[in-house]
N, C-alpha and C positions, 0 to 999 in steps of 0.2 A: 362366503360372507366373512368367515374368520380371517381369511387371507387379506381381504379388502380392509377390514378393521386394522389388522396388523400393519398393512402398508401405510394407511393414513396415520396411525400412531407413530410409526417410524419416521414418516415425513414430517409430522408435527414436532417430534423430538429433534430431528435434524435442523429444522427451522429455528426452534428455540435455542439449540446449541449455537447456531450461527449468530443469533441476536446477542446472546450472552458473550460469545467470543468477541464480536465487534465492540460491544460496550466495554469490555475489559481492556481490549487493545486501545480503544479510543480514549479511555481514561488515562492510560499511560502516555499516549501521544499528546493529549491536551497539556500535560505538564511539560513535556519536551518542547512542544511548539510555542507555549507561552514564553518559555525562556528564549527560544530562537527568535521569535517575533518581538521580544522585549515588551510584552504586554503583561499586565498584572493578572495573575491567576485568581480570578474572582469566581463567584458562584455563577454569574451570568456568562462569563467566558466558558467555564466548564460545561454548563448545560447546553449552550449554543454549539460548542464544538462537538459534544456527544451527539446531539440531535442531527447536526449537519453531516457528521461522519456516518451515522446510522442510515440516514436517508440516502446518502451517496452510495453506500455499500449495497443497500437494498435495490436501488435503481440499476446498478451494474449486475447484481445477481439476477434480477428479472430479465435483463438483456441477455445474459448468458443462458438462462433457462429457455427463453424463447428461441435463441439460436440453436440450442441443443435439440429442440423439438421440431423446428421448421425444416432444417437441412438434413441431408444424409450424414451418416456418422463421420466419414472422412472429411467432408467439407466442414461440418460443424466443429470438428476437432481443431482444424486450422483456424477457423474463425474465432473460436473460444480462446485460443492462444493469443491471437491478435487483440481480442477484447481485454484479456488480462494485462497485456503489455500496455494498452491504452489506459486501462484503469490505473495502473501504477504511475504512468506518466502524468495523467490529469490529476490524480490524487495528490501528488507532490506539489503541483501548481495550486490546487485548491487549498492545501494546508498553508502554502506560502502567502497567499493573499487573504487568509482568514482574518476577519475582524468581527468583534462582537457587535459592532454597530451596523453591519451590513445584513441584508436579508439573505436567508439560506439559499434560495433558488437563484437569487441574483449573483451570489458568489459562485455557484455551480456554473451558471451561464458564462460568467466572466472567466472562470478557469478554463472552460472549453474554448472560449474565444481567444484567450491569450495563448493557449496551447497550440491552436491551429494557426493563428496569424503570426505568432512569434516563434515558430518552430526552429528557425535558423539560429536563434539565440541559444536554444537549449541543445543544439546538435553536438557541439564540442563537450559541454558538461556531461551529456548522456553517454557519449563515447568514452570519456574518461571514467565515469561511474561504472560502466559495463566492462571496461578493460582491466581495471584494477583488481576486481575479484578473481578474474582468470589468472592474472599474474600471481596473486597471492596464493591461489589454489595450487598452481604449479610449483611455486617456491616451497610451500609447506609440504607438499607431497614428496618433493625431492629431498628436503631436509629430513623428513620423517623416515624415508627409505634408507637414508644414510645412518641416522642415529637411533631411531626408535625410542626417543625420549618421550615420556608421558608429559613432562614439563613443557615440551614443545606444543602440545595440544592446548594447554592453558594459555601460552603466549599467543597462539593463533586465534583463540577465542577472544582474547583481549584486543588484539589488533583488528579483528573483524568488527567488534563492538565500536571501537574508535572509528573505523572506516564508515560504519553506518551513521554515526553521529556527524562525522565530517561531511558525508554526502548530503544529509538533510540540510545542514547549515549552508553548504556550498550551493545547493539547488535553490534554497530560499534566497540567498543573496543574488543569484542570477535572475530569479523571478521578480 
């Protein structure tokens, strides 16, 4: 009985941590996406973005948990990786089409619809977005092996932050 209580407390704590993590990340994303989408960061925008992001994350979490329990371990591992990649893909589209005037589930449905029907538009940007980090990683590992400068790590972090901002703006303009 003690182990069952401990398990459920750990599960509840993990779930609470997940919700707080998503809320904090969504708060920062709402500011970024309001600038990218050129929409005023109002209270309505902020609350709607937070609630849509939280619902979106919870739906994908439920899908991942169901996948983990339904299939065997090896199959579920591959499916979960695919689900995470799809989550990242559809989340970028959802954020790109976000509007405080649209309904939350309508935006989610539209994001999936655009992501599936217009995949060929996103193919080149996705390839570019995936290839650039590999190139940057190889470049910085090569430069670090030659020089061992700690300043190089700071430059790499700044370039990666710039790259993440660029990829959001680029993906938004494509969407």
